[in-house]
Steps between C-alpha positions, in 0.01 A plus 500: 500500500463597864742757636675481835397704803841652574563785741752770416588639839775749423472595133533879522507555876728424791208419729266210446125526489489299823702773673269775375172347618437504877472161670152582629360604159159336437606364161774277646267230640284527189806442281590184693143371463486579128840338439380184675184484292688567175758233586217248542377595149840436339394173335185665361705781347741250343211325328378823341829595332669351196848350528612680182540863413611811674463524876210711623468708813449270797128462577578541872642845432197601293256380766688683777492819293126461438443451871689821579295677236180395675625576852616850413212564254728583211274558200713345227803281445674793338466703821619202702823485302 
């Protein structure tokens, strides 16, 4: 079962992630582009996941994390976390 791509803005902090990252940061336009591409793949993702069972981590979230891993040359997923 496919999980939802939810954002938790203020879980343990009084400032949001949007407030912490400068408006001119190079990842902001990249994030908008990636979100657009992933939104266009929504139907493809739905076809890959079962309707039954426990919800997984949203594939959009996993792909964004993998992209950050490549951009910042993080050697492993463990280090990324």
